[in-house]
N, C-alpha and C positions, 0 to 999 in steps of 0.2 A: 383624655387630658382635660382637666377642669379649668375653667376661666372665671374670673370675677365678674358678676353683673350687678349693677346698681339699678334699683327699681324705686319709683315714687309711689307709694301706696299710703293710704289714709292710716293715720296712727292707730286708730281704734281697730281697724282690721288687721293690722300687724301684731297687735296684742292678742286678738282672738286666734290668729293663725299660729303664733308662738305657743299659746295655752294648748291648741289642738295638737301641735307638733309634739309638744311635751307628753301629752296624755296618750298618744299614739306611738310613742317612744321612737320617733324619726326626727330627723333635723329639718329644719325649714327648707334648706337647700334641697333635701331629698324630695319633700313634698312638691315643691316647685318643679324639680327636674321630672318627676314621675307624672305631673299634671301636663307638661309640656309633650312629653313623650305620648302621653294618652291623646292629646289634641291633634298631634301629628301622625299618628299611626293610621294606617289603612283599615286594619281590622277593628280598631278601638277596643282591642283587648289589652290588659296590662299584664305582661308576662312576668314582670319582675317584682311582684308583690312578695314581700317578706313574710314567710308563714312561721307563726310562733312555734316553738319546741313542743308545746303542749298539743297543739293541732296536728303537728307531724307525728306525734306518738298515737294519737287517736285515729289517724288515718289508716284505714284498712284493718282496724280492729274487728269489724264485723263483715263477714262475707254474706252477700245476698245473690240470690238467683237473678238471672238477667230479666226474668219475667215477674219478678216480685212487684207487686201493685200496693205501694204504700197507702194510697187512698182508700182501698178496700180494706186493708188492715186496720186503718184508722176507724173506718165506719164500724168495723166489727167491735173494736175496742169501746167506741162510744156506745154502741148498742148494749154490750155487756155491762158497761158502767153504770147505764140509766135504765136497764131493764129490771 
């Protein structure tokens, strides 16, 4: 159940928050709600983050072994690039 909440916040900060909400394609209410959930959660992990369809489509596209060492692979790439 949603309930209305009135907050007194500096005008400049409200404008910045509205712009941020618009850029992140979320409502200001959603941002505040998620922030309060984060503050009051025991684990401090936000489980309700909306993942964009593009990221969902990319998720799992590459399968790697459990022992894959990305740092070692990156070192190898750099050595090949600059050798």
